[in-house]
Backbone bond lengths (Angstrom), bond angles and torsions (degrees), N, CA, C in turn:
res aa  C-N    CA-C-N  psi(-1)  N-CA   C-N-CA  omega(-1)  CA-C   N-CA-C  phi
1 M - - - 1.456 - - 1.526 106.53 -
2 Q 1.332 121.71 -21.95 1.397 122.93 179.24 1.507 110.69 -76.21
3 A 1.345 121.04 -19.08 1.453 119.80 177.82 1.511 115.04 -79.60
4 L 1.476 113.76 -14.44 1.458 119.62 -177.10 1.544 112.37 -74.92
5 R 1.365 123.24 142.08 1.384 122.99 178.92 1.484 110.17 -122.58
6 P 1.270 118.70 141.52 1.542 119.78 -175.33 1.558 108.67 -44.93
7 G 1.309 122.31 135.36 1.429 126.03 177.48 1.514 116.11 81.67
8 D 1.344 121.85 -11.95 1.369 125.87 171.90 1.437 111.08 -78.88
9 Q 1.349 113.47 140.22 1.580 115.88 178.56 1.533 101.99 -137.04
10 S 1.321 109.55 132.04 1.557 115.62 178.80 1.548 104.29 -141.73
11 A 1.384 113.48 154.25 1.366 119.87 178.70 1.460 105.44 -130.32
12 Y 1.426 116.53 133.95 1.379 121.90 -175.32 1.604 112.09 -130.43
13 N 1.326 114.18 145.83 1.438 120.65 175.06 1.535 103.40 -90.17
14 L 1.337 117.09 127.49 1.413 117.36 171.07 1.560 105.97 -101.79
15 G 1.163 117.44 100.08 1.481 120.44 176.36 1.443 109.08 -145.33
16 V 1.354 117.46 -174.51 1.461 119.21 -178.00 1.601 112.05 -113.89
17 G 1.291 118.99 6.63 1.464 123.55 171.22 1.482 106.43 89.13
18 R 1.310 121.84 11.40 1.485 120.64 173.50 1.485 110.41 -151.52
19 G 1.243 122.18 158.17 1.371 131.08 -171.24 1.556 107.18 -114.95
20 Y 1.311 112.67 157.17 1.454 124.82 175.34 1.592 110.71 -119.14
21 S 1.360 117.85 133.08 1.365 120.03 176.17 1.508 112.48 -63.59
22 V 1.292 116.70 164.28 1.491 123.86 172.14 1.454 110.51 -59.26
23 R 1.328 113.54 -43.64 1.441 116.72 178.33 1.482 117.55 -64.04
24 E 1.342 114.36 -32.16 1.474 117.68 175.98 1.423 111.65 -70.91
25 V 1.342 120.27 -34.08 1.483 126.77 179.91 1.505 107.01 -68.61
26 V 1.249 114.15 -48.03 1.649 120.48 178.79 1.454 105.12 -54.92
27 Q 1.324 118.35 -54.95 1.520 118.22 -170.19 1.548 108.35 -60.44
28 A 1.367 115.07 -42.15 1.559 122.54 -179.99 1.594 107.37 -57.67
29 A 1.323 115.62 -46.44 1.461 125.23 -178.08 1.654 109.97 -61.32
30 R 1.326 112.73 -44.54 1.452 117.28 177.68 1.569 112.09 -64.70
31 Q 1.360 111.10 -42.39 1.473 113.66 -177.86 1.602 112.31 -64.35
32 V 1.288 111.57 -49.02 1.478 119.30 -177.15 1.582 110.96 -64.28
33 S 1.371 118.84 -45.18 1.523 121.37 -171.83 1.489 105.67 -83.90
34 G 1.435 125.31 -21.48 1.360 127.57 178.73 1.637 106.15 72.11
35 S 1.349 112.78 28.41 1.427 118.52 176.79 1.544 111.32 -124.11
36 D 1.245 117.28 132.31 1.444 124.93 -175.10 1.651 108.36 -101.71
37 F 1.409 111.32 64.76 1.432 123.30 -178.48 1.459 109.35 -64.85
38 R 1.346 113.72 153.08 1.389 126.92 173.59 1.481 118.24 -72.65
39 V 1.256 121.84 131.34 1.468 128.43 179.50 1.340 116.31 -125.13
40 E 1.280 122.34 120.25 1.481 127.42 172.13 1.509 110.66 -82.43
41 V 1.370 113.65 121.90 1.467 122.00 177.41 1.504 111.99 -96.71
42 G 1.257 120.27 123.82 1.603 121.54 174.44 1.405 111.50 -131.25
43 A 1.277 113.56 179.17 1.421 123.61 177.38 1.499 113.02 -69.29
44 R 1.282 118.61 152.91 1.447 124.30 175.73 1.634 106.32 -63.77
45 R 1.313 109.26 135.33 1.435 109.76 -175.18 1.595 112.71 -77.91
46 P 1.144 118.21 155.04 1.559 118.88 -178.18 1.504 108.09 -59.04
47 G 1.395 116.07 129.47 1.511 121.48 178.47 1.431 112.22 91.54
48 D 1.382 121.85 -13.16 1.384 118.60 174.68 1.563 110.86 -73.32
49 P 1.440 112.48 134.75 1.424 114.78 -178.45 1.626 109.87 -73.07
50 A 1.263 110.40 156.27 1.538 116.96 174.63 1.526 110.79 -71.18
51 Q 1.182 123.98 -29.40 1.543 130.33 170.13 1.438 114.00 -142.50
52 L 1.266 119.42 145.55 1.504 129.71 178.32 1.408 107.92 -153.21
53 F 1.350 121.67 116.34 1.362 126.61 164.71 1.523 113.86 -148.37
54 A 1.216 117.96 171.58 1.448 125.77 -176.83 1.574 112.63 -101.43
55 G 1.235 112.54 129.46 1.474 120.17 -176.13 1.482 106.84 -101.18
56 P 1.294 124.21 128.45 1.574 126.78 175.61 1.341 118.57 -83.71
57 D 1.413 122.05 11.75 1.464 122.44 -175.09 1.521 116.86 -55.39
58 K 1.326 116.12 -45.20 1.503 118.17 -173.66 1.614 105.56 -69.28
59 I 1.223 117.58 -46.19 1.515 118.19 -175.42 1.583 112.39 -69.81
60 S 1.352 112.69 -31.99 1.445 120.12 176.84 1.516 109.43 -67.55
61 A 1.286 118.55 -41.14 1.516 124.77 -179.87 1.426 111.44 -70.18
62 S 1.310 117.35 -46.38 1.488 119.49 -176.67 1.511 118.33 -83.82
63 L 1.246 119.00 -35.23 1.389 129.48 -178.64 1.605 123.69 -111.07
64 G 1.342 107.76 -17.56 1.404 116.90 -176.94 1.536 117.23 78.80
65 W 1.378 113.34 14.76 1.518 119.96 -174.71 1.544 106.59 -73.02
66 R 1.272 110.39 141.96 1.528 121.99 175.33 1.596 103.45 -141.62
67 A 1.379 111.19 135.73 1.582 117.36 171.30 1.544 108.77 -60.03
68 K 1.298 111.40 135.91 1.429 118.05 175.50 1.619 111.39 -81.03
69 Q 1.319 111.39 -37.29 1.566 120.95 175.87 1.505 110.53 -105.40
70 T 1.293 114.44 122.84 1.460 113.61 -178.75 1.575 104.37 -134.35
71 D 1.254 122.65 -6.17 1.484 129.91 174.96 1.594 109.51 -83.56
72 L 1.395 114.77 117.13 1.451 116.47 -177.87 1.477 114.41 -51.52
73 L 1.365 120.72 -49.28 1.404 130.29 -174.96 1.643 103.86 -52.53
74 Q 1.371 112.98 -55.12 1.405 119.86 -177.66 1.587 112.28 -58.83
75 I 1.247 116.05 -39.59 1.408 121.05 175.65 1.612 113.06 -59.42
76 V 1.253 112.64 -51.88 1.433 120.54 -179.18 1.514 111.25 -68.78
77 E 1.237 121.47 -37.08 1.424 123.67 169.46 1.476 116.77 -57.51
78 S 1.377 116.61 -43.16 1.509 125.70 171.10 1.492 112.72 -54.82
79 A 1.401 111.89 -48.91 1.484 116.93 -179.34 1.440 114.22 -61.88
80 W 1.443 112.79 -47.81 1.413 118.89 -174.88 1.507 111.87 -63.90
81 R 1.428 116.83 -40.13 1.457 123.03 172.54 1.533 108.89 -54.53
82 W 1.230 120.87 -50.18 1.482 125.03 -176.78 1.484 107.45 -59.44
83 F 1.399 118.87 -54.70 1.469 116.42 178.62 1.492 119.58 -55.65
84 R 1.347 111.32 -36.18 1.484 120.68 177.22 1.552 110.87 -57.94
85 N 1.361 112.86 -49.81 1.487 125.98 177.21 1.403 117.38 -65.79
86 H 1.413 118.26 -21.57 1.429 124.46 -166.32 1.615 108.05 -141.03
87 P 1.297 114.18 57.28 1.503 120.87 -178.15 1.460 117.45 -49.19
88 D 1.335 113.12 -30.28 1.505 122.75 -175.56 1.563 111.27 -102.47
89 G 1.293 117.15 10.49 1.406 122.46 -174.38 1.476 116.37 67.67
90 Y 1.281 119.87 -153.86 1.523 123.28 -177.97 1.613 104.37 -75.62
91 K 1.282 110.96 146.23 1.486 118.20 176.25 1.569 111.37 -72.26
92 Q 1.151 117.76 139.08 1.591 124.97 -176.52 1.483 101.38 -85.22
93 T 1.347 118.26 133.42 1.428 125.11 178.02 1.472 113.00 -106.37
């Protein structure tokens, strides 16, 4: 926040510079949750890109930002832990 100046506007991708396939995410979710849930596999929809991921180059160069979590299994474990601890999501105020 200290790097922002009044009137300046910047948009950043907060990613790790590589993507994970849907199959990799499903496998990580199965492993972390201990559940062998059903998955329907279908063809790629028209217009879907073969790959899509966020690159952190701009925010890294301008603000020195780097992702702390880059391992898919750790990311899914963190999300799973949060959802278990907050089954109703964030509290409404």
